[in-house]
C-alpha positions as CSV (number, residue, x, y, z in Angstrom):
1,M,-25.3,21.9,-16.2
2,A,-23.2,18.8,-17.3
3,D,-22.1,15.9,-14.9
4,K,-19.1,17.0,-13.1
5,Y,-18.4,14.0,-10.8
6,V,-17.9,10.3,-12.0
7,G,-20.6,8.1,-11.6
8,L,-21.2,4.2,-11.9
9,I,-18.2,2.0,-12.8
10,V,-17.5,-1.0,-15.2
11,L,-15.3,-3.9,-13.9
12,E,-13.5,-5.8,-16.4
13,L,-11.5,-8.9,-15.4
14,N,-8.7,-10.2,-18.1
15,G,-11.3,-8.7,-20.9
16,S,-14.7,-9.6,-19.4
17,E,-17.2,-7.6,-17.5
18,Y,-18.6,-8.2,-14.1
19,E,-21.7,-7.0,-12.3
20,I,-20.2,-5.6,-9.0
21,K,-22.0,-4.1,-5.9
22,S,-19.0,-2.0,-4.9
23,F,-15.1,-1.6,-5.4
24,E,-12.7,0.0,-3.0
25,S,-8.7,0.0,-3.7
26,T,-5.9,1.2,-1.2
27,S,-2.4,2.1,-2.4
28,K,0.4,2.3,0.1
29,T,3.3,3.6,-0.4
30,N,4.9,2.4,2.7
31,R,7.7,5.2,3.4
32,K,9.4,5.3,6.7
33,G,10.5,8.0,8.7
34,V,14.1,7.8,9.5
35,K,14.3,8.7,13.2
36,T,17.6,10.0,14.2
37,M,19.2,11.9,17.2
38,N,19.7,15.4,16.5
39,R,19.4,18.7,17.9
40,Q,15.5,19.4,16.6
41,G,14.3,16.3,18.2
42,R,12.4,15.5,14.9
43,V,12.1,13.1,12.3
44,L,14.5,14.9,9.3
45,G,13.9,12.7,6.4
46,H,12.1,9.3,5.0
47,A,13.1,5.7,3.4
48,K,11.5,4.6,0.6
49,G,9.1,1.9,1.1
50,I,7.7,-1.2,-1.1
51,E,4.4,-0.2,-2.7
52,E,1.3,-2.2,-1.8
53,H,-2.1,-2.5,-3.9
54,E,-5.0,-4.0,-2.0
55,I,-8.4,-4.3,-3.8
56,R,-11.9,-4.8,-2.1
57,C,-15.3,-5.7,-3.8
58,T,-18.3,-7.2,-3.7
59,V,-19.7,-8.9,-6.7
60,A,-23.0,-10.4,-7.8
61,I,-22.8,-14.3,-8.1
62,P,-24.3,-15.3,-11.8
63,K,-26.2,-18.3,-12.3
64,S,-23.4,-19.3,-14.7
65,G,-20.1,-18.4,-15.7
66,E,-18.8,-17.5,-12.4
67,P,-15.0,-17.2,-12.9
68,D,-12.6,-19.4,-10.6
69,W,-11.8,-16.8,-7.5
70,K,-9.7,-19.2,-6.2
71,G,-7.4,-19.9,-9.2
72,L,-7.2,-16.1,-9.9
73,L,-3.6,-15.6,-10.3
74,D,-1.9,-13.0,-12.4
75,A,-4.8,-11.0,-13.7
76,K,-5.7,-7.6,-14.7
77,I,-8.4,-5.6,-13.6
78,T,-9.9,-2.6,-15.6
79,I,-12.4,-0.3,-14.2
80,E,-13.8,2.8,-16.2
81,P,-16.6,5.1,-16.1
82,Q,-19.8,3.7,-17.3
83,D,-20.7,7.2,-18.9
84,G,-17.3,7.0,-21.0
85,G,-16.1,10.4,-18.7
86,G,-12.9,10.2,-16.8
87,K,-10.1,8.1,-16.6
88,R,-9.4,4.3,-16.9
89,E,-7.8,2.6,-14.2
90,S,-5.8,-0.6,-14.4
91,F,-4.6,-2.8,-11.7
92,S,-2.1,-5.8,-13.2
93,G,-0.8,-9.0,-11.5
94,V,-3.9,-9.6,-9.6
95,W,-4.4,-12.4,-7.2
96,L,-7.0,-13.4,-4.5
97,M,-6.3,-13.2,-1.1
98,E,-9.5,-13.6,0.4
99,I,-12.9,-14.4,-0.2
100,G,-16.4,-14.2,1.5
101,S,-19.9,-15.4,0.4
102,K,-23.1,-13.3,1.5
103,F,-26.5,-14.5,1.1
104,G,-29.8,-12.4,2.2
105,T,-33.6,-12.5,2.2
106,D,-33.9,-8.8,0.6
107,D,-30.9,-9.0,-1.9
108,E,-29.0,-10.9,-4.3
109,A,-25.9,-13.2,-3.5
110,T,-22.7,-11.8,-3.7
111,R,-18.9,-12.3,-3.1
112,D,-16.8,-10.3,-1.2
113,L,-13.1,-10.6,-2.4
114,T,-9.9,-8.9,-1.3
115,L,-7.2,-8.8,-3.9
116,G,-3.4,-8.0,-4.3
117,A,-1.9,-6.1,-7.3
118,L,1.5,-5.9,-8.6
119,N,0.7,-2.7,-10.3
120,H,-1.6,0.2,-10.4
121,Y,-1.6,2.8,-13.4
122,V,-4.1,5.6,-14.8
123,E,-4.7,5.1,-18.8
C-alpha cells in the first residue's frame, strides 16, 4: 500500500536548509461580520479583513552557522515534504517577532521562533 499522507518536511530559509523539530503556521483572514439592525436579528454579511500569517517553529541550534535570527527581515521560507510527495509551501516577506531558547538534559538545545509573513502561497 502506498503512503497516503505527507510525513516529515524540510525547511529552507533563503536557500539554506535547517534542522527543525516542529513547524506550525496560522493564516487569518480577519473577516468581520457586519452587525446591523434588521428583522432577522442576525448578521447579514461580512467585510473583508487584512490577511495575517504567523509561523511558530522550533529549530535545533547548530554548533556553527546559526543564522542571525534577530536580523531576519524580508526572508523566504519554503517547506516541502521530505519524500518528494505533496506540494511545496512558501512564505515570503518573513520577519522575526519573538525568539526563545530551550536547554535540557535529555534533548538538544533549541530555539523557539515566532515569525510573521507577508504572503503565503502553495507552489
